[in-house]
C-alpha positions in Angstrom: 0.0 0.4 0.1 1.1 3.4 -0.9 1.9 6.1 1.5 -0.2 9.1 2.3 1.2 12.1 1.1 -0.1 13.7 4.1 0.8 13.3 7.9 -2.1 12.7 10.4 -1.2 16.5 11.9 -1.7 17.8 8.2 -4.6 16.0 7.6 -6.4 17.3 11.2 -5.3 20.5 10.5 -7.3 20.9 7.1 -10.0 19.4 9.1 -9.9 21.9 11.7 -9.7 24.5 9.1 -12.7 23.7 7.2 -14.8 23.3 10.7 -13.4 26.8 11.3 -15.7 28.4 9.0 -13.7 27.8 5.6 -15.4 26.6 2.2 -14.8 22.9 1.5 -13.7 23.7 -1.8 -11.3 26.4 -0.7 -9.7 24.2 1.9 -9.2 21.2 -1.2 -7.9 23.9 -3.6 -5.4 25.4 -1.1 -4.2 21.5 -0.1 -3.9 19.9 -3.7 -6.7 17.1 -3.0 -9.9 16.6 -4.4 -13.3 16.8 -2.3 -14.0 12.8 -2.2 -10.1 12.8 -0.6 -11.4 15.3 2.1 -14.4 14.0 2.9 -12.5 10.5 3.0 -10.4 12.0 5.4 -13.0 13.4 7.2 -15.0 10.0 8.2 -11.6 8.5 9.2 -10.4 10.9 10.9 -13.2 13.7 11.8 -13.3 14.4 15.6 -9.9 13.2 16.4 -7.2 14.9 17.7 -3.5 14.1 16.4 -2.8 11.9 19.4 -6.1 10.2 18.7 -4.8 9.5 15.0 -1.5 8.5 16.3 -3.2 6.0 18.1 -5.4 4.5 15.2 -2.3 4.1 12.9 -0.5 2.4 15.8 -3.3 0.2 16.2 -3.4 -0.7 12.4 0.0 -2.1 12.3 
C-alpha cells in the first residue's frame, strides 16, 4: 500500500480549517486534494486530535 502524502497532523489541520468556517472547496484547492479525498479523510479522522490519530495508526500495523 502506498504511503499517504499527508501526515495525520496535516490531515487534522485541514479538517479543523474547514470546521472553523472555510469552504470545503477552498480547503481542497489550497491543499491540492479532491473533495472526495477530503470527505474520506473526514470519515476516518473527523473529531480526532493528533494523539488519537497516532494511536489509530499504531493499532492498524
